[in-house]
N, C-alpha and C positions, 0 to 999 in steps of 0.2 A: 625816501629821504636819503641823501648821500652823506656818508660819513666824512667828516672833515679831519684832516691831519694837522696837528699843531706840534711843533718842536720848540723847545726853549734851550738856549745855550748861553751860559755865563762863565767867563774865564775868571778864576780866582785872582784877586789883586787888581782887577780892572773895574771901571764904572760903566761897562757896556753889557747890554743884554741883547741877544739876537733871538727874535721870535719869528718863526716861519709858520705860516698857516695857509691852507688852501681854502678858497671860497668858491661857491657855486654862483658866480656873478661875473659880468664882464670886467676885465682888468681896469678899464677906464673908470668905471663906477666905484670899484674898491679904492683906487687911488684917490678919487675925489672925496670919498667918505673919510679918508685918513688925512687929507691935506686941506680941506675946506673948513676954516674956522666956524662957519655957520652950521656945518653938519656935525662937528665933533660933539657938541652938547647933547645931540639926539641919541648917541649910543655909548659914550664914554662913561665908565664908572658905574657904581651901583645905582639902581633906579630911585632909591630914596634920597640921593644927593643931587643937587644941581651942579652943573659944570660950567665954569667960565674959562674961556681961552684968554689967558693973560698975555702970552706972546707965542708966536708960531712962525718960525723960519724953517721951512722944510728943505732948504738947500743943504748940500753936503757940508757938514761942520756947523750947521745952524742949531738953534736951540728952540725948545718949546716948553711951555709951562701952562698946565691946566690946574685950576683951583676947584676943589670940590667942597661944597657947603651943604649943611642941612637944608633941605627944601622948605 
């Protein structure tokens, strides 16, 4: 098994978080998993909660909102 590197950077006083992680998967598949509203509920959040994609605009400056509920 390959070790994955994850870094998290948050600037004080801003509302932005930069998370960088390496995945052992093709780039196109990782991008699709992070941008396809049908795939997000399969991996987002704790397993004991259901996830609903309320809005998802992955363009620069876009917004996304996921709702987690008790399953």
